[in-house]
C-alpha beads as a LAMMPS data file, in Angstrom:
LAMMPS data file: protein, C-alpha beads

411 atoms
410 bonds

1 atom types
1 bond types

-500.0 500.0 xlo xhi
-500.0 500.0 ylo yhi
-500.0 500.0 zlo zhi

Masses

1 110.0

Atoms # bond

1 1 1 -0.091 0.308 0.211
2 1 1 2.777 2.403 0.819
3 1 1 3.727 2.221 -3.281
4 1 1 0.450 4.261 -3.558
5 1 1 0.493 6.696 -0.698
6 1 1 1.104 10.517 -1.975
7 1 1 2.552 13.131 0.180
8 1 1 0.589 16.501 -0.060
9 1 1 2.415 18.397 -2.092
10 1 1 2.197 15.686 -5.088
11 1 1 -1.529 15.642 -4.546
12 1 1 -1.709 18.852 -4.580
13 1 1 0.205 19.289 -7.938
14 1 1 -1.849 16.582 -9.648
15 1 1 -4.961 18.309 -8.402
16 1 1 -3.917 21.535 -9.698
17 1 1 -2.804 20.306 -13.192
18 1 1 -6.081 18.692 -13.141
19 1 1 -8.370 21.689 -12.572
20 1 1 -6.300 24.565 -14.211
21 1 1 -6.047 21.946 -17.223
22 1 1 -9.632 21.671 -16.828
23 1 1 -11.481 24.382 -16.262
24 1 1 -8.654 27.231 -18.381
25 1 1 -11.515 29.540 -18.998
26 1 1 -14.904 29.738 -16.976
27 1 1 -17.485 32.394 -17.060
28 1 1 -19.424 32.706 -13.509
29 1 1 -22.035 34.470 -12.694
30 1 1 -22.845 34.956 -8.542
31 1 1 -22.690 37.683 -5.443
32 1 1 -19.647 39.766 -4.572
33 1 1 -19.266 38.760 -0.726
34 1 1 -15.792 40.104 1.362
35 1 1 -14.556 42.713 -1.121
36 1 1 -11.042 43.907 -0.442
37 1 1 -9.086 46.372 -2.399
38 1 1 -5.667 46.065 -1.610
39 1 1 -3.337 48.983 -1.715
40 1 1 -1.100 47.375 -4.516
41 1 1 -4.220 47.367 -7.002
42 1 1 -5.183 43.559 -6.610
43 1 1 -8.961 43.026 -5.996
44 1 1 -9.898 39.985 -3.464
45 1 1 -13.507 38.722 -3.296
46 1 1 -15.827 36.060 -3.027
47 1 1 -18.513 35.233 -5.554
48 1 1 -21.303 33.197 -4.391
49 1 1 -24.838 32.426 -4.992
50 1 1 -27.463 30.137 -2.556
51 1 1 -25.208 27.403 -2.657
52 1 1 -21.368 27.459 -3.079
53 1 1 -19.072 30.053 -3.026
54 1 1 -15.174 30.292 -4.381
55 1 1 -12.831 32.875 -4.053
56 1 1 -11.674 35.378 -6.877
57 1 1 -8.826 37.629 -7.883
58 1 1 -8.630 40.334 -9.852
59 1 1 -5.047 41.612 -10.776
60 1 1 -4.246 44.995 -10.692
61 1 1 -4.357 46.278 -14.944
62 1 1 -7.370 44.095 -15.828
63 1 1 -10.299 46.112 -16.466
64 1 1 -13.526 46.885 -14.520
65 1 1 -16.546 49.323 -16.208
66 1 1 -17.117 50.188 -12.160
67 1 1 -16.117 49.790 -8.576
68 1 1 -16.674 46.762 -7.031
69 1 1 -18.828 46.013 -3.866
70 1 1 -20.458 43.323 -1.892
71 1 1 -23.577 42.699 -3.198
72 1 1 -23.176 43.463 -6.568
73 1 1 -24.514 40.592 -9.156
74 1 1 -21.368 40.354 -11.452
75 1 1 -20.419 37.404 -14.708
76 1 1 -16.544 36.837 -14.324
77 1 1 -14.583 35.549 -16.861
78 1 1 -11.117 33.865 -16.035
79 1 1 -9.369 30.484 -14.989
80 1 1 -9.479 28.308 -12.741
81 1 1 -6.081 28.444 -10.420
82 1 1 -4.992 26.247 -7.219
83 1 1 -2.771 27.884 -4.370
84 1 1 -1.052 25.005 -3.238
85 1 1 0.598 26.623 -0.264
86 1 1 -3.187 26.783 1.327
87 1 1 -4.315 24.074 -0.654
88 1 1 -7.811 26.241 -2.007
89 1 1 -8.545 27.263 -5.449
90 1 1 -9.786 30.350 -6.689
91 1 1 -10.891 31.972 -10.001
92 1 1 -8.192 34.162 -11.836
93 1 1 -10.666 37.028 -13.345
94 1 1 -9.844 38.390 -16.146
95 1 1 -12.210 40.664 -16.111
96 1 1 -15.577 41.205 -14.223
97 1 1 -18.628 43.216 -15.702
98 1 1 -22.416 43.932 -13.627
99 1 1 -24.772 41.317 -14.188
100 1 1 -27.840 42.981 -12.833
101 1 1 -29.943 45.768 -14.812
102 1 1 -29.379 48.369 -11.819
103 1 1 -25.626 47.557 -11.608
104 1 1 -25.356 48.258 -15.134
105 1 1 -27.322 51.690 -15.003
106 1 1 -25.047 52.303 -12.053
107 1 1 -21.887 51.414 -13.839
108 1 1 -22.848 53.511 -16.861
109 1 1 -23.532 56.729 -14.911
110 1 1 -20.585 56.325 -12.751
111 1 1 -18.125 55.905 -16.331
112 1 1 -20.013 58.274 -17.759
113 1 1 -19.189 60.848 -14.916
114 1 1 -15.199 59.920 -15.178
115 1 1 -15.199 60.694 -18.719
116 1 1 -17.081 63.887 -18.513
117 1 1 -14.259 65.057 -16.019
118 1 1 -12.006 63.517 -18.127
119 1 1 -12.654 65.787 -21.463
120 1 1 -13.563 63.028 -23.381
121 1 1 -16.829 64.480 -24.379
122 1 1 -15.584 67.977 -25.256
123 1 1 -17.127 69.790 -28.031
124 1 1 -13.905 71.257 -28.868
125 1 1 -11.733 67.825 -29.647
126 1 1 -14.510 66.771 -31.770
127 1 1 -13.529 66.415 -35.592
128 1 1 -16.270 67.539 -38.651
129 1 1 -16.565 64.543 -41.143
130 1 1 -15.162 64.758 -44.452
131 1 1 -17.076 65.568 -47.266
132 1 1 -15.930 63.293 -49.917
133 1 1 -14.047 60.253 -48.080
134 1 1 -12.065 58.110 -50.288
135 1 1 -12.353 55.413 -47.972
136 1 1 -14.596 54.162 -44.978
137 1 1 -13.623 51.956 -42.420
138 1 1 -16.572 49.938 -40.507
139 1 1 -16.239 47.912 -37.481
140 1 1 -18.982 45.766 -36.671
141 1 1 -20.128 42.037 -36.637
142 1 1 -19.944 40.197 -40.252
143 1 1 -23.011 38.414 -39.426
144 1 1 -25.499 41.329 -38.102
145 1 1 -28.240 43.463 -40.279
146 1 1 -25.907 46.786 -39.502
147 1 1 -23.043 45.580 -41.858
148 1 1 -25.449 44.546 -44.617
149 1 1 -27.347 47.831 -44.230
150 1 1 -24.185 49.975 -44.310
151 1 1 -22.602 48.762 -47.171
152 1 1 -26.330 49.127 -49.685
153 1 1 -26.548 52.590 -48.602
154 1 1 -22.656 53.718 -49.213
155 1 1 -23.165 52.094 -52.478
156 1 1 -26.246 53.237 -53.586
157 1 1 -25.256 56.906 -51.999
158 1 1 -21.515 56.901 -53.617
159 1 1 -20.268 53.804 -55.141
160 1 1 -17.216 54.734 -55.584
161 1 1 -16.179 54.802 -52.175
162 1 1 -13.660 51.719 -50.668
163 1 1 -15.440 50.197 -47.646
164 1 1 -12.297 48.372 -45.678
165 1 1 -14.169 46.322 -43.386
166 1 1 -12.784 44.865 -39.775
167 1 1 -15.165 41.627 -38.149
168 1 1 -15.670 42.629 -35.135
169 1 1 -17.009 41.108 -32.345
170 1 1 -19.872 43.204 -30.740
171 1 1 -21.165 41.642 -27.724
172 1 1 -19.916 39.444 -25.292
173 1 1 -17.523 39.627 -22.463
174 1 1 -14.074 39.901 -25.070
175 1 1 -15.747 42.347 -27.174
176 1 1 -14.688 45.412 -25.525
177 1 1 -11.259 44.705 -26.281
178 1 1 -11.943 43.191 -29.827
179 1 1 -13.943 46.771 -30.743
180 1 1 -10.397 48.390 -29.690
181 1 1 -8.444 46.333 -31.791
182 1 1 -10.296 46.751 -34.571
183 1 1 -10.095 51.000 -34.248
184 1 1 -6.799 50.776 -34.462
185 1 1 -6.420 48.379 -36.748
186 1 1 -8.413 50.601 -39.292
187 1 1 -6.019 53.616 -38.339
188 1 1 -3.593 52.311 -39.835
189 1 1 -5.536 51.323 -43.445
190 1 1 -5.382 55.450 -44.523
191 1 1 -9.205 55.460 -43.844
192 1 1 -11.027 59.042 -44.006
193 1 1 -13.703 58.227 -41.583
194 1 1 -14.715 55.239 -39.501
195 1 1 -18.248 53.462 -38.096
196 1 1 -17.935 51.635 -35.460
197 1 1 -21.863 50.060 -34.174
198 1 1 -24.054 47.478 -34.031
199 1 1 -27.716 46.604 -34.497
200 1 1 -30.044 46.934 -31.535
201 1 1 -30.259 45.360 -28.194
202 1 1 -30.575 45.428 -24.583
203 1 1 -28.458 46.835 -22.084
204 1 1 -26.216 43.858 -21.494
205 1 1 -26.190 43.164 -25.307
206 1 1 -24.609 47.029 -25.940
207 1 1 -22.163 47.018 -23.101
208 1 1 -19.270 46.295 -24.507
209 1 1 -19.730 49.788 -26.022
210 1 1 -19.810 51.602 -22.429
211 1 1 -16.607 50.196 -21.476
212 1 1 -13.834 52.465 -20.666
213 1 1 -11.773 50.152 -22.966
214 1 1 -13.670 51.074 -26.209
215 1 1 -13.927 54.730 -24.748
216 1 1 -10.370 55.194 -25.033
217 1 1 -9.568 53.295 -28.416
218 1 1 -12.356 56.213 -29.906
219 1 1 -10.748 58.849 -28.104
220 1 1 -7.754 58.284 -28.937
221 1 1 -8.161 57.546 -32.746
222 1 1 -6.506 59.728 -35.046
223 1 1 -9.223 58.723 -37.677
224 1 1 -12.789 60.408 -37.396
225 1 1 -15.358 58.165 -35.486
226 1 1 -18.705 57.797 -36.353
227 1 1 -20.961 55.564 -33.132
228 1 1 -23.655 53.775 -34.922
229 1 1 -24.885 51.582 -31.693
230 1 1 -28.244 50.206 -31.556
231 1 1 -31.568 51.956 -32.144
232 1 1 -32.398 55.390 -31.895
233 1 1 -33.401 55.690 -28.384
234 1 1 -29.964 54.030 -27.536
235 1 1 -27.138 55.688 -26.066
236 1 1 -24.391 54.504 -25.181
237 1 1 -20.950 55.759 -23.770
238 1 1 -19.032 55.136 -27.396
239 1 1 -21.764 57.789 -28.398
240 1 1 -20.702 60.282 -26.158
241 1 1 -17.195 60.125 -27.243
242 1 1 -17.331 59.705 -30.889
243 1 1 -16.948 62.520 -33.229
244 1 1 -20.526 62.743 -34.383
245 1 1 -23.404 59.880 -32.964
246 1 1 -25.336 58.715 -35.898
247 1 1 -29.440 57.342 -34.868
248 1 1 -28.855 53.629 -36.149
249 1 1 -25.795 52.043 -39.345
250 1 1 -28.127 53.330 -41.990
251 1 1 -27.812 56.631 -40.506
252 1 1 -24.298 56.618 -40.009
253 1 1 -23.420 55.553 -43.988
254 1 1 -25.308 58.590 -44.712
255 1 1 -23.832 61.020 -42.766
256 1 1 -20.572 59.640 -44.105
257 1 1 -21.461 60.227 -47.519
258 1 1 -23.360 63.832 -47.578
259 1 1 -22.479 64.204 -51.004
260 1 1 -24.247 61.692 -53.330
261 1 1 -23.867 60.325 -56.911
262 1 1 -26.944 62.333 -57.412
263 1 1 -24.923 65.376 -56.481
264 1 1 -22.024 64.760 -58.037
265 1 1 -23.762 64.172 -61.163
266 1 1 -26.367 67.246 -60.947
267 1 1 -23.231 69.390 -60.321
268 1 1 -21.318 68.188 -63.242
269 1 1 -24.473 69.469 -65.459
270 1 1 -24.488 72.804 -63.938
271 1 1 -20.286 73.186 -64.565
272 1 1 -21.107 71.674 -67.940
273 1 1 -23.924 74.273 -68.915
274 1 1 -22.025 77.321 -66.842
275 1 1 -18.939 76.724 -69.054
276 1 1 -20.446 76.245 -72.396
277 1 1 -22.536 79.526 -71.699
278 1 1 -18.438 81.110 -70.866
279 1 1 -16.937 79.863 -73.856
280 1 1 -20.001 81.153 -76.105
281 1 1 -19.565 84.543 -74.657
282 1 1 -15.312 84.530 -74.724
283 1 1 -16.314 84.060 -78.621
284 1 1 -18.295 86.320 -79.268
285 1 1 -16.702 88.667 -77.500
286 1 1 -13.495 87.694 -79.801
287 1 1 -15.605 87.940 -82.774
288 1 1 -16.598 91.778 -81.577
289 1 1 -12.649 92.674 -81.249
290 1 1 -11.506 90.575 -85.099
291 1 1 -14.084 92.956 -86.335
292 1 1 -12.848 96.178 -84.536
293 1 1 -9.099 94.974 -85.216
294 1 1 -10.112 95.086 -89.225
295 1 1 -11.143 98.775 -89.492
296 1 1 -8.934 101.407 -90.972
297 1 1 -8.481 103.635 -87.880
298 1 1 -7.737 100.767 -85.761
299 1 1 -5.312 99.341 -88.632
300 1 1 -3.330 103.008 -88.483
301 1 1 -3.299 102.947 -84.647
302 1 1 -2.072 99.868 -84.574
303 1 1 0.890 100.518 -86.670
304 1 1 2.127 103.944 -85.264
305 1 1 2.027 101.567 -81.880
306 1 1 3.933 99.463 -83.527
307 1 1 6.529 102.031 -84.965
308 1 1 7.055 103.460 -81.690
309 1 1 7.791 100.150 -79.877
310 1 1 10.485 99.202 -83.080
311 1 1 11.882 102.543 -82.100
312 1 1 12.055 101.917 -78.080
313 1 1 13.251 98.236 -78.439
314 1 1 15.956 99.702 -81.033
315 1 1 17.235 102.454 -78.171
316 1 1 17.213 99.714 -75.411
317 1 1 19.217 97.092 -77.393
318 1 1 21.420 99.696 -78.226
319 1 1 21.699 100.434 -74.510
320 1 1 22.096 96.930 -73.342
321 1 1 24.713 96.462 -76.036
322 1 1 26.917 99.270 -74.830
323 1 1 26.772 98.410 -70.986
324 1 1 27.395 94.566 -71.805
325 1 1 30.391 96.130 -74.228
326 1 1 32.300 98.181 -71.663
327 1 1 31.973 95.684 -68.962
328 1 1 33.079 92.580 -70.497
329 1 1 36.356 95.106 -71.273
330 1 1 36.734 95.845 -67.912
331 1 1 36.545 92.485 -66.612
332 1 1 38.989 91.102 -69.421
333 1 1 41.887 93.988 -67.913
334 1 1 40.752 92.740 -64.543
335 1 1 41.663 89.418 -66.074
336 1 1 44.947 90.090 -67.507
337 1 1 46.032 92.392 -64.043
338 1 1 44.877 88.878 -62.542
339 1 1 47.006 86.573 -64.337
340 1 1 50.598 89.000 -64.558
341 1 1 49.830 88.747 -61.015
342 1 1 49.978 85.160 -60.453
343 1 1 52.654 84.948 -62.911
344 1 1 54.960 86.850 -60.703
345 1 1 54.234 84.429 -57.709
346 1 1 54.701 81.358 -59.424
347 1 1 57.315 79.813 -56.876
348 1 1 59.833 78.320 -60.316
349 1 1 59.394 82.187 -61.911
350 1 1 62.790 83.061 -60.731
351 1 1 64.576 80.516 -62.742
352 1 1 62.984 82.139 -65.486
353 1 1 65.246 85.411 -64.654
354 1 1 68.400 83.060 -64.527
355 1 1 68.201 82.086 -60.799
356 1 1 68.641 78.562 -59.485
357 1 1 67.146 76.857 -56.489
358 1 1 69.204 74.913 -54.037
359 1 1 68.101 71.247 -52.377
360 1 1 69.837 70.022 -49.955
361 1 1 68.331 66.543 -48.312
362 1 1 65.227 66.697 -50.667
363 1 1 64.671 70.484 -48.978
364 1 1 64.715 74.070 -51.147
365 1 1 67.036 75.892 -48.964
366 1 1 66.081 79.798 -48.032
367 1 1 67.859 82.522 -47.664
368 1 1 68.756 81.984 -44.051
369 1 1 69.902 78.224 -44.264
370 1 1 73.654 77.947 -44.234
371 1 1 75.369 75.695 -46.535
372 1 1 78.377 73.776 -44.628
373 1 1 81.705 72.164 -46.177
374 1 1 80.543 68.401 -47.434
375 1 1 77.077 69.071 -47.928
376 1 1 75.746 67.777 -51.375
377 1 1 72.935 69.890 -52.559
378 1 1 71.229 70.166 -56.390
379 1 1 71.116 72.887 -58.289
380 1 1 67.512 73.103 -60.346
381 1 1 67.406 75.957 -62.788
382 1 1 65.370 76.510 -65.737
383 1 1 66.985 74.136 -68.282
384 1 1 68.620 71.499 -66.210
385 1 1 68.758 69.864 -62.661
386 1 1 73.072 69.664 -61.297
387 1 1 74.078 68.219 -58.709
388 1 1 77.301 69.301 -56.712
389 1 1 79.654 69.141 -53.383
390 1 1 80.217 71.925 -51.206
391 1 1 84.043 72.601 -50.466
392 1 1 84.036 75.423 -49.122
393 1 1 82.176 78.320 -47.687
394 1 1 82.660 82.088 -46.996
395 1 1 80.485 84.579 -45.042
396 1 1 78.485 87.040 -47.675
397 1 1 75.829 89.491 -47.888
398 1 1 71.968 88.205 -47.738
399 1 1 71.029 86.968 -51.056
400 1 1 67.591 87.904 -52.282
401 1 1 64.975 85.259 -51.470
402 1 1 62.083 84.619 -53.915
403 1 1 58.342 85.042 -53.636
404 1 1 57.895 81.701 -51.922
405 1 1 60.874 82.331 -49.741
406 1 1 63.541 79.860 -51.232
407 1 1 67.158 81.236 -51.531
408 1 1 67.785 82.557 -55.241
409 1 1 71.227 81.168 -56.580
410 1 1 72.545 82.966 -59.740
411 1 1 74.812 81.348 -61.966

Bonds

1 1 1 2
2 1 2 3
3 1 3 4
4 1 4 5
5 1 5 6
6 1 6 7
7 1 7 8
8 1 8 9
9 1 9 10
10 1 10 11
11 1 11 12
12 1 12 13
13 1 13 14
14 1 14 15
15 1 15 16
16 1 16 17
17 1 17 18
18 1 18 19
19 1 19 20
20 1 20 21
21 1 21 22
22 1 22 23
23 1 23 24
24 1 24 25
25 1 25 26
26 1 26 27
27 1 27 28
28 1 28 29
29 1 29 30
30 1 30 31
31 1 31 32
32 1 32 33
33 1 33 34
34 1 34 35
35 1 35 36
36 1 36 37
37 1 37 38
38 1 38 39
39 1 39 40
40 1 40 41
41 1 41 42
42 1 42 43
43 1 43 44
44 1 44 45
45 1 45 46
46 1 46 47
47 1 47 48
48 1 48 49
49 1 49 50
50 1 50 51
51 1 51 52
52 1 52 53
53 1 53 54
54 1 54 55
55 1 55 56
56 1 56 57
57 1 57 58
58 1 58 59
59 1 59 60
60 1 60 61
61 1 61 62
62 1 62 63
63 1 63 64
64 1 64 65
65 1 65 66
66 1 66 67
67 1 67 68
68 1 68 69
69 1 69 70
70 1 70 71
71 1 71 72
72 1 72 73
73 1 73 74
74 1 74 75
75 1 75 76
76 1 76 77
77 1 77 78
78 1 78 79
79 1 79 80
80 1 80 81
81 1 81 82
82 1 82 83
83 1 83 84
84 1 84 85
85 1 85 86
86 1 86 87
87 1 87 88
88 1 88 89
89 1 89 90
90 1 90 91
91 1 91 92
92 1 92 93
93 1 93 94
94 1 94 95
95 1 95 96
96 1 96 97
97 1 97 98
98 1 98 99
99 1 99 100
100 1 100 101
101 1 101 102
102 1 102 103
103 1 103 104
104 1 104 105
105 1 105 106
106 1 106 107
107 1 107 108
108 1 108 109
109 1 109 110
110 1 110 111
111 1 111 112
112 1 112 113
113 1 113 114
114 1 114 115
115 1 115 116
116 1 116 117
117 1 117 118
118 1 118 119
119 1 119 120
120 1 120 121
121 1 121 122
122 1 122 123
123 1 123 124
124 1 124 125
125 1 125 126
126 1 126 127
127 1 127 128
128 1 128 129
129 1 129 130
130 1 130 131
131 1 131 132
132 1 132 133
133 1 133 134
134 1 134 135
135 1 135 136
136 1 136 137
137 1 137 138
138 1 138 139
139 1 139 140
140 1 140 141
141 1 141 142
142 1 142 143
143 1 143 144
144 1 144 145
145 1 145 146
146 1 146 147
147 1 147 148
148 1 148 149
149 1 149 150
150 1 150 151
151 1 151 152
152 1 152 153
153 1 153 154
154 1 154 155
155 1 155 156
156 1 156 157
157 1 157 158
158 1 158 159
159 1 159 160
160 1 160 161
161 1 161 162
162 1 162 163
163 1 163 164
164 1 164 165
165 1 165 166
166 1 166 167
167 1 167 168
168 1 168 169
169 1 169 170
170 1 170 171
171 1 171 172
172 1 172 173
173 1 173 174
174 1 174 175
175 1 175 176
176 1 176 177
177 1 177 178
178 1 178 179
179 1 179 180
180 1 180 181
181 1 181 182
182 1 182 183
183 1 183 184
184 1 184 185
185 1 185 186
186 1 186 187
187 1 187 188
188 1 188 189
189 1 189 190
190 1 190 191
191 1 191 192
192 1 192 193
193 1 193 194
194 1 194 195
195 1 195 196
196 1 196 197
197 1 197 198
198 1 198 199
199 1 199 200
200 1 200 201
201 1 201 202
202 1 202 203
203 1 203 204
204 1 204 205
205 1 205 206
206 1 206 207
207 1 207 208
208 1 208 209
209 1 209 210
210 1 210 211
211 1 211 212
212 1 212 213
213 1 213 214
214 1 214 215
215 1 215 216
216 1 216 217
217 1 217 218
218 1 218 219
219 1 219 220
220 1 220 221
221 1 221 222
222 1 222 223
223 1 223 224
224 1 224 225
225 1 225 226
226 1 226 227
227 1 227 228
228 1 228 229
229 1 229 230
230 1 230 231
231 1 231 232
232 1 232 233
233 1 233 234
234 1 234 235
235 1 235 236
236 1 236 237
237 1 237 238
238 1 238 239
239 1 239 240
240 1 240 241
241 1 241 242
242 1 242 243
243 1 243 244
244 1 244 245
245 1 245 246
246 1 246 247
247 1 247 248
248 1 248 249
249 1 249 250
250 1 250 251
251 1 251 252
252 1 252 253
253 1 253 254
254 1 254 255
255 1 255 256
256 1 256 257
257 1 257 258
258 1 258 259
259 1 259 260
260 1 260 261
261 1 261 262
262 1 262 263
263 1 263 264
264 1 264 265
265 1 265 266
266 1 266 267
267 1 267 268
268 1 268 269
269 1 269 270
270 1 270 271
271 1 271 272
272 1 272 273
273 1 273 274
274 1 274 275
275 1 275 276
276 1 276 277
277 1 277 278
278 1 278 279
279 1 279 280
280 1 280 281
281 1 281 282
282 1 282 283
283 1 283 284
284 1 284 285
285 1 285 286
286 1 286 287
287 1 287 288
288 1 288 289
289 1 289 290
290 1 290 291
291 1 291 292
292 1 292 293
293 1 293 294
294 1 294 295
295 1 295 296
296 1 296 297
297 1 297 298
298 1 298 299
299 1 299 300
300 1 300 301
301 1 301 302
302 1 302 303
303 1 303 304
304 1 304 305
305 1 305 306
306 1 306 307
307 1 307 308
308 1 308 309
309 1 309 310
310 1 310 311
311 1 311 312
312 1 312 313
313 1 313 314
314 1 314 315
315 1 315 316
316 1 316 317
317 1 317 318
318 1 318 319
319 1 319 320
320 1 320 321
321 1 321 322
322 1 322 323
323 1 323 324
324 1 324 325
325 1 325 326
326 1 326 327
327 1 327 328
328 1 328 329
329 1 329 330
330 1 330 331
331 1 331 332
332 1 332 333
333 1 333 334
334 1 334 335
335 1 335 336
336 1 336 337
337 1 337 338
338 1 338 339
339 1 339 340
340 1 340 341
341 1 341 342
342 1 342 343
343 1 343 344
344 1 344 345
345 1 345 346
346 1 346 347
347 1 347 348
348 1 348 349
349 1 349 350
350 1 350 351
351 1 351 352
352 1 352 353
353 1 353 354
354 1 354 355
355 1 355 356
356 1 356 357
357 1 357 358
358 1 358 359
359 1 359 360
360 1 360 361
361 1 361 362
362 1 362 363
363 1 363 364
364 1 364 365
365 1 365 366
366 1 366 367
367 1 367 368
368 1 368 369
369 1 369 370
370 1 370 371
371 1 371 372
372 1 372 373
373 1 373 374
374 1 374 375
375 1 375 376
376 1 376 377
377 1 377 378
378 1 378 379
379 1 379 380
380 1 380 381
381 1 381 382
382 1 382 383
383 1 383 384
384 1 384 385
385 1 385 386
386 1 386 387
387 1 387 388
388 1 388 389
389 1 389 390
390 1 390 391
391 1 391 392
392 1 392 393
393 1 393 394
394 1 394 395
395 1 395 396
396 1 396 397
397 1 397 398
398 1 398 399
399 1 399 400
400 1 400 401
401 1 401 402
402 1 402 403
403 1 403 404
404 1 404 405
405 1 405 406
406 1 406 407
407 1 407 408
408 1 408 409
409 1 409 410
410 1 410 411
């Protein structure tokens, strides 16, 4: 029998593997009791009903639409976890949502007050919709009637617009996160405006659009957002934060296409008529001008003006030509002076006057450098290069230097 005896640790580990593997994701409804919010931000409470209770933990940073309290009916989404040191199990909550209608309304009003105080509803930050959008993003359910109504309306009003559709969860515990991700993704697709919404439903059905997660996503969107949630009487937090609120998804599509195809065709016809009328009037003016132009008085006046213009043009050309020639002569004179000055500064110019440059050990000597008996030197002249050995030196008058500081030796 001893071979089958387990230690407490081994048994607890086996229970932990079984429970956590079997209940990796659970959705549980119950009443909160023994609620405690730790100073670290973690929340601990017991979820109970008339027949049982279970401990729960909600770690800091996980979403809570309203501050929790004892007696509140909630729906939790999480996983079952076992704490081996105490031998108990608990629900590790991913999210907690109010379950009762009263609690939902309380959560709605509380979040509404918080966001209003934070400036989420300010009209100054809301943007106008583009009059002729080229790309419209839609975030809604792929199976609902809302999508079909919006697509039909957009095709009817402006078939040239491009629609980018992102299938989105619009109901359930995971819906808020998915709506937020959809808004962020559509921001990267070059959309001019984004429609976020769904069809009608109960307060619980629309709850994803009453969360801080969706409110933050709309608030931080770089693209104008149209909220189209539910029917005309349904009001959500998303409606307050969005740049524009539409009563229905169909109304949202209409708001995003204020200029219809019929409007464009009508304006095109008007423009065509105005252009034709203006062109005919212009042609009539040209015809009248042509008739006046051919009259004898007009021809004589035109000839006089032409002669005067030719005379003024000739004088202007003569003046410009004289100025150009004067400037050119002065430029050539300055160029000759500069060329002469540069030639005098050339380091080899002294050689042209019969002097020689003295080189010792690869270095040209200046007038202040002394030669010593035994030095081997090279003499650079204009026509040749010579090597020499110094056998005797005597003191004499300082030799003149060239312009570059090298000693000149006459030969």
